[in-house]
C-alpha positions as CSV (number, residue, x, y, z in Angstrom):
1,M,18.9,48.8,33.2
2,A,19.6,45.3,32.1
3,K,19.9,42.5,34.7
4,V,23.3,42.1,36.1
5,E,24.3,39.0,38.1
6,V,27.5,40.5,39.8
7,L,27.7,44.0,41.2
8,L,31.2,45.3,42.3
9,A,31.0,48.2,44.7
10,T,34.3,49.9,44.4
11,D,36.2,53.0,45.6
12,G,39.6,52.2,44.3
13,S,41.0,51.1,47.7
14,E,43.2,48.1,48.2
15,S,40.3,46.2,49.7
16,A,38.1,47.1,46.7
17,K,40.8,45.9,44.3
18,K,40.7,42.5,46.0
19,A,36.9,42.6,45.6
20,E,37.4,43.4,41.9
21,I,39.6,40.4,41.4
22,A,37.0,38.2,43.1
23,A,34.1,39.7,41.0
24,L,36.0,39.2,37.8
25,K,36.8,35.6,38.6
26,I,33.1,34.9,39.4
27,A,31.9,36.7,36.2
28,K,34.4,34.9,34.1
29,S,33.9,31.4,35.7
30,Y,30.1,31.6,35.2
31,N,30.1,33.7,32.0
32,I,27.7,36.2,33.6
33,R,27.1,39.9,33.4
34,M,28.9,42.3,35.7
35,A,28.6,45.9,36.7
36,A,30.9,48.2,38.7
37,L,29.5,50.9,40.9
38,Y,31.2,53.9,42.4
39,V,29.2,56.0,44.8
40,V,30.1,59.7,45.4
41,N,29.1,60.6,48.9
42,I,30.3,64.1,49.8
43,P,28.2,67.0,51.3
44,S,30.4,69.7,49.8
45,T,29.8,70.5,46.1
46,S,33.3,72.0,45.9
47,E,34.8,68.5,46.1
48,Q,32.0,66.7,44.2
49,A,33.4,67.4,40.7
50,E,36.8,66.0,41.8
51,L,35.3,62.9,43.3
52,I,33.2,62.3,40.2
53,K,36.3,62.5,38.0
54,Y,38.1,60.2,40.4
55,G,35.1,57.7,40.3
56,E,35.1,57.8,36.5
57,K,38.8,57.0,36.5
58,I,38.3,54.0,38.9
59,L,35.4,52.7,36.8
60,D,37.5,53.0,33.6
61,E,40.3,51.0,35.3
62,V,37.8,48.3,36.3
63,A,36.4,48.2,32.8
64,E,39.9,47.9,31.4
65,D,40.7,45.1,33.8
66,G,37.5,43.4,32.7
67,K,38.4,43.8,29.0
68,K,41.7,42.1,29.6
69,T,39.9,39.1,31.0
70,G,37.2,39.1,28.3
71,I,34.4,40.6,30.5
72,E,32.4,43.6,29.5
73,I,31.6,45.7,32.6
74,Q,28.7,48.1,32.9
75,K,30.0,51.2,34.6
76,I,27.7,53.0,37.1
77,L,28.5,56.2,39.0
78,K,25.9,57.5,41.5
79,L,25.7,60.3,44.0
80,G,24.3,59.4,47.4
81,S,24.7,57.5,50.6
82,P,27.1,54.5,49.8
83,A,25.2,51.7,51.6
84,E,21.8,52.9,50.5
85,T,22.9,53.5,46.9
86,I,24.6,50.0,46.7
87,L,21.4,48.4,48.0
88,N,19.2,50.3,45.6
89,V,21.3,49.7,42.6
90,A,21.5,46.0,43.4
91,K,17.8,45.8,43.8
92,S,17.0,47.7,40.5
93,L,19.5,45.5,38.6
94,K,18.2,42.3,40.3
95,V,21.7,41.4,41.2
96,H,22.5,37.9,42.4
97,T,25.8,38.9,44.2
98,I,27.2,42.1,45.5
99,V,31.0,42.0,45.8
100,M,32.8,44.7,47.9
101,G,35.8,45.4,50.0
102,S,35.7,45.2,53.8
103,E,36.8,48.8,54.2
104,G,37.4,51.7,51.9
105,K,39.3,54.9,51.4
106,K,39.8,57.2,54.3
107,G,39.7,61.0,54.2
108,F,38.1,63.1,51.5
109,K,38.1,60.2,49.0
110,R,36.2,57.9,51.2
111,V,33.3,56.0,49.6
112,L,33.0,52.7,51.3
113,L,33.8,52.2,55.0
114,G,33.7,49.1,57.2
115,S,30.2,50.3,58.4
116,V,29.0,50.4,54.8
117,A,30.0,46.8,54.2
118,E,28.3,45.8,57.4
119,N,25.1,47.7,56.4
120,V,25.1,46.1,53.0
121,V,25.6,42.6,54.4
122,R,22.8,43.1,56.9
123,N,20.3,44.6,54.5
124,A,20.9,43.1,51.0
125,Q,18.3,40.9,49.5
126,C,21.0,39.0,47.7
127,T,24.3,37.3,48.4
128,V,27.1,39.6,49.5
129,L,30.8,38.7,49.2
130,V,33.1,40.9,51.3
131,A,36.8,40.8,50.3
132,R,39.6,41.4,52.8
């Protein structure tokens, strides 16, 4: 994977949408590369296909928003533990800044939770911007 300066961790929640706006502004202002990450974290395989489809939809929406502002966004969908996956992707892409919401979706569509944001802030080897 190519180096990405800004990594948006999103789940489609209201908080993640605010993080998306911040990430797009940063990428546009500094003319830097951006990626959007959606993590599917579900133990049941029966819901996994639905969540993957939902994640693809969210990433497509972020990419479309990026296109409107003149930013090409690399879309990444991963299966795994949200915090661990965000940290691993950020490290592998040599990300300068992770941008994420303070809390995410609840119920079966949950991807990012307040505890995920806290875990990422505590363990990231780069800057983390948490949108509220």
